[in-house]
N, C-alpha and C positions, 0 to 999 in steps of 0.2 A: 503414332508413337507418343508416349508420355514422357515429358521431361521432368525429372525430379530435381528438387531444389537441394542445394548443399546445406549442411548443418548451419553454416554461417548465415544463410539466407532465412533460416527458420527461427530467428531470434527476434523477439519483441523487446525493444529497449524502453524502459520506463523509469520514472522517479516515483518513489512511494514514501508516505509519511507514517511514522510511528508516533501517534499522539496518545499520551497517557495523562489522565486527569489526576487531581489531588487525592483521589481514593485509590489510585493504582489501577483503574480500569483503562482498557485500551479501546480506541475507536476502530470499528470495523464498518465497512460499507458493502452493500450488495447492489450490483448493477441491475437495471430493469431487464426482466426476462431471464434472469439466472437464479440459481439457488445458492451460489457460492459467495461466502463472505471473505473480504480481503482488506488491504490497506487502501486508503484514499490515495489517489495519484493517477498517473497516466503516462502516455507515450510522449517522448520528446518530439517537439516539432521543429522542422527546419534546422537552423543553427542554434537552437536553444540549448543552454546548458541545463543540467539536471535540476539545480535549485530554482532556476527561472521556470522550468516546466512544472515543477511541483507547486510553486506559487500560483501559477495560472490555473492548474488543475484544481487546487483547493478552492479558489475563488469560483470556478465554474461548477464544481460538483457539490460544494458545501456552503457556498456563499460567505466564506470567512477569509480573513487576511492572515497570512503567515508572518508572525512577528520576528521569528528567528528560526534557524535550523542548523543542525550539525550532522555532517555526513557520518554514517556508521559503516560504510563500505558498499562493495558491489557484490550482489548475490545472484545465484541462478537457481531456477526451479522450473518444473513443467508449467506451462501456461494453463490457467484455470479454464479459460473459455475458448482457447484455440488449440484443439487437439493436434498433437504432433509438433507443436511449437514450444520453445523455451522462453521464459521471461528472464531478462537480465536487468535487475533492478538496482539502482542506487537508492539505498535506504537512508532516510534522514530522521533523526529525532526532531520533531517540529513543535513549536509553540505557536498557537493560533489565537486569534481574537474574533469575537462576533458569535452570533447564534448559529450553531451548526444545523443545517437542514438540507435534506436531500433535494438536489436539483439536477438539471441536465440528465445524464444517463444513470444517475444514482436513484434507486427506488427506496432503499432503506439504510438508515444510519443507526448503529447499535453500539452502546458502551457495554463492554463485557469484562468480567474478571477472567484473566487468562488461565486460571485454574478451574474454571467452571464453564466449559464450552463444548461438552461432549455432544450436545444436541445440534450443533451447527455444522454445516458443510463448509469447510475451509479451503481456501486456495493453498496449493502446496507451498508457496512462498511464505504465507502466513503461518501455516502449520509447522513447517520444518525450520524456518529461520526466525521469523518475527516473534512469535510467542515464546520460544525458548529464550530469546534475547531479553524480552520483557520480564520473564520470570527470573532470570539471572540478575537483571538490573535491580530488582527488588532487594536483593541481598547486598548490593553495593551502592545504594543511594539514588537509584533512578536513572533515567535517560535524558535528563534535562539538556536542551541544546546549549 
């Protein structure tokens, strides 16, 4: 007999960073062994709050420090690398310091113009929520934390 999980058990809770540089380009990352680009961030651990998890993940994945962040809300989308699962992400506008370089499970770091990404495979969260938010923010002064 196969036991199916309820929808509540099929949710991955994460914190993710929207990082935009002075040219208006946004940072995307690709995990090792995948083709999908997404925001830097990751799963909340133990009793960690979302901002603390994001700070830890940015240090582990990109080797940078988070100087400040501002919550942009809670968003849901199909998980990019876990078929049948949903991602529930608290998104943050984040300001970081240090040289960003791929480490840990991250294989590639990419700065991209949100209007020029047709050749990239994007995570649903990035495609459906993050990039429209970044595009809209251009009209209203940016996403500064």
